[in-house]
C-alpha positions in Angstrom: -13.0 -4.4 -1.2 -10.8 -2.2 0.9 -8.5 0.5 -0.4 -4.9 0.8 0.5 -2.1 3.2 0.1 1.3 1.6 -0.2 4.5 3.6 0.1 7.8 2.0 -0.9 11.4 3.0 -0.4 13.9 1.3 -2.7 17.3 0.3 -1.6 20.3 1.0 -3.9 19.9 -2.5 -5.3 16.2 -1.9 -5.9 16.9 1.3 -7.7 19.5 -0.4 -9.9 16.9 -3.0 -10.8 14.3 -0.5 -11.5 16.6 1.5 -13.8 17.5 -1.7 -15.6 13.9 -2.8 -16.1 12.2 0.5 -16.4 9.3 2.1 -14.5 6.5 0.7 -16.5 7.9 -2.9 -16.2 7.8 -2.5 -12.4 4.3 -1.2 -12.5 3.3 -4.4 -14.5 5.0 -6.6 -11.9 3.1 -4.8 -9.1 -0.2 -5.0 -11.1 0.2 -8.8 -11.5 1.0 -9.2 -7.8 -2.1 -7.2 -6.7 -4.4 -9.0 -9.2 -3.0 -12.3 -8.0 -4.2 -11.4 -4.5 -7.7 -10.7 -5.9 -7.3 -7.0 -6.1 -6.9 -4.2 -8.6 -4.2 -1.6 -9.0 -5.8 1.9 -9.2 -2.6 4.0 -9.4 1.1 3.6 -9.5 3.5 6.6 -9.2 7.2 7.3 -8.6 8.0 10.3 -6.4 10.8 12.3 -4.9 11.4 12.3 -1.2 11.4 9.7 1.5 9.4 7.2 -0.6 10.2 6.3 -4.1 6.9 4.6 -5.1 3.2 5.2 -4.3 0.4 2.7 -5.0 -3.3 2.9 -4.6 -4.9 -0.6 -4.7 -8.2 -2.3 -3.9 -7.7 -5.6 -2.1 -10.1 -8.0 -0.6 -9.0 -7.6 3.0 -6.1 -6.7 5.4 -4.6 -10.2 5.0 -4.1 -9.7 1.3 -2.6 -6.2 2.0 -0.3 -7.7 4.6 0.7 -10.5 2.2 1.7 -7.9 -0.5 3.5 -5.7 1.9 5.5 -8.4 3.7 6.4 -10.4 0.6 7.7 -7.4 -1.3 9.6 -6.1 1.8 11.1 -9.5 2.4 13.0 -9.1 -0.9 15.4 -6.7 0.8 15.3 -4.4 -2.2 12.3 -2.4 -1.0 10.7 -1.4 2.3 6.9 -1.1 2.0 4.5 0.6 4.4 0.8 0.3 4.2 -2.1 2.6 5.1 -5.7 1.4 5.2 -7.8 4.2 3.5 -11.3 5.0 4.8 -14.0 6.4 2.6 -16.1 9.5 3.7 -19.1 7.2 4.0 -17.2 4.8 6.3 -16.2 7.8 8.4 -19.8 8.9 8.5 -20.8 5.5 9.8 -17.9 5.6 12.4 -19.0 9.0 13.6 -22.4 7.6 14.5 -21.1 4.7 16.6 -21.2 5.1 20.4 -17.9 4.5 22.1 -17.6 4.0 25.9 -14.3 5.8 26.4 -12.9 8.6 28.6 -9.6 10.6 28.3 -6.8 9.7 30.7 -7.2 11.3 34.1 -10.8 12.4 33.5 
């Protein structure tokens, strides 16, 4: 499974809905959605700033992550952005791979 960080910004309508239902109810909706895609919700937090919600989730692949992000964003009440997270071990493996590349102009 791959790990993803989802950041969500709620619209005014989305915030009204969250206030009506409560934060733990929204977490449950998200948990069910992630599990329905074959994943697990590791963490769910609300925050201050540009984003209102932060999720850490394990999902089978990028397709499942894209499905979650696009379906939730299409509601019009939330805008979701997704970051694929890489483990230190995956970074170790990446650093050992040879890449035939040169900087521009070199």
